[in-house]
C-alpha positions, 0 to 999 in steps of 0.5 A, a space after each residue: 303372702 297373699 293379698 286380701 280382697 279389696 272388700 276385706 281391706 275396706 271392711 277393716 278400714 271402715 271399722 278402724 275409722 269408726 273405732 278411732 273416731 277418725 274425722 272422715 268416719 270411713 264414708 269412702 270405705 262405705 262407697 267402696 263396699 257398695 261397689 264390691 257388692 257387700 251386703 248392707 247387713 254385713 256393713 251394718 254389723 261391722 259398724 255396730 262392732 266398731 262402735 261397740 269397741 270404741 264405746 267400751 274403750 271410752 268407758 274403760 278410760 273414763 273409769 280409770 280417770 275417775 279412779 285416779 281423780 278420786 284417789 287424788 282427793 282421798 285422805 292418806 291411808 296408814 301404811 299397813 305391812 304387806 301380808 305375804 300369805 294373802 293370795 287374792 284371786 283376781 278375775 279378769 273380764 272377758 277380752 270383749 263383750 258382745 254388742 247390744 244385738 249380741 254380735 261377738 266382737 272377737 
């Protein structure tokens, strides 16, 4: 297996640090990327995408929590027998949405 260039490893590590809210925030990776000569615009793109993924994940977790919390206080519903002929199509959201500036994250 071929090894990845250090700049690729640093970009991936930077994105992972940001997306995971790591306390060190990936700042040492920024220093390495500067040493490798990676353009600031490319680093900015990685930061934007990582923050977008982090924020999108937080929003989805919050929405699930809010649903579960609301369900805990919802009045009990009468049980209705399942309709074996009911087929409701469920539309899945795309795997990811673009960042605010339109950059694709997948």
